[in-house]
N, C-alpha and C positions, 0 to 999 in steps of 0.2 A: 692484552691483559685486561683493559677496561671492559671489553665485551664479555669476558668471562665473569666479571663481577656483576655486570648487568644481567647476564643469564642466570646466575645463581640467585640474585635478588628476585627476579621474575618467577623463578621456580618456587622460591619460598612463599611468595604471595599466592601462587596457585595452590600450594599445599595448605596454607592458612585458610584460604577460602573454602577448600574442601572440608577442612576440619570444622569450620563454622557451620556448615550445612548439617553435620551430624551432631551438633551441640544442642540438640533439642532436649529440654529438661524432661526428666522421667514423669513429672506431673502432667506434661502435655501428652505424653504417650499413654499414660493410664486413663486419661480423660478423653481420648480419641480426637484430640485437637490435630494430630498429625494426618488425619484423614483428609482434611481440607487445607491445612496450613503447613508451610515449611519456613525456615528462618530466612532464606534468601531467594526463593522462587515462588511465583504465584501458582497456586494449584486451583482448587475451587474457590477458596478465599484468598485474600491478599497475603503476600509474604510478610512475615512479622517485621522484617527490616523496613519495609515500606510503611507499615503502621507506625513504627517508631519515628520515622522521618516526618510523617504527616503531623504527628502530635508533639514534635520537638518544640520546647518552649511554652507549651500550653500547660499552665498551672493546674487546670482542672482535668487534665487528660486521664490521670489514674482513676479518678472517680467515674468519669464518663465510660471508660473502657471496662471497669469492673461491672457497671450496670449493664453495658451492652453484652458482655460475656455471660452474665448471670441470666438475663432475660431473653437474649437472642435478638435478632433483628435482621433488617435488610435495607438495601438502597444506598448505603454509604460507599461500598466497593463494587457494586453491580447488583444484579437481580437475584442471585443465589442467596436464599435466606440462611442465616446462621442459627441453628437450634439453640435453645436455652440450655446452658450447662448446669444451672442451679436454680430452677424455679422454686424450690423449697427453701432456699436461703441457707442451706447447711454446709455449703462448700466455699464460703466467702474467703477463708484463709488460703485455700488452694488457688482461687481465682486471683486474689491479690498477689500471690507469688508469681503467677504466670504473667500478669499485667506488668509487674515490676521488671521481670525478665525482658519482656517485649520492649518496654520503654527504654531500657538500658542499652539496647542494641545499637542505637545511633549516637552513642556518647563517645 
């Protein structure tokens, strides 16, 4: 009987993990973030869960990441450059929402 409960619990975790992978916000899809990022797997860029873990407890993380996403950059997660999402400064509200989503993943 105990093994049945363990199996059910394990299956639930697998399903929950799969659901998390598809939980990408629409803003990320509309802004082509999903080309290089996923929630839980490294693609061209880091998994957003890994970004969240890296910056956990960093009070300045939100501002740093908003700047990085806005202006682009490279070297933090490897050699592949991340293009600027908002060089004109007109999408700051979108970027803030995406960064808040990313940072909340490891809570």
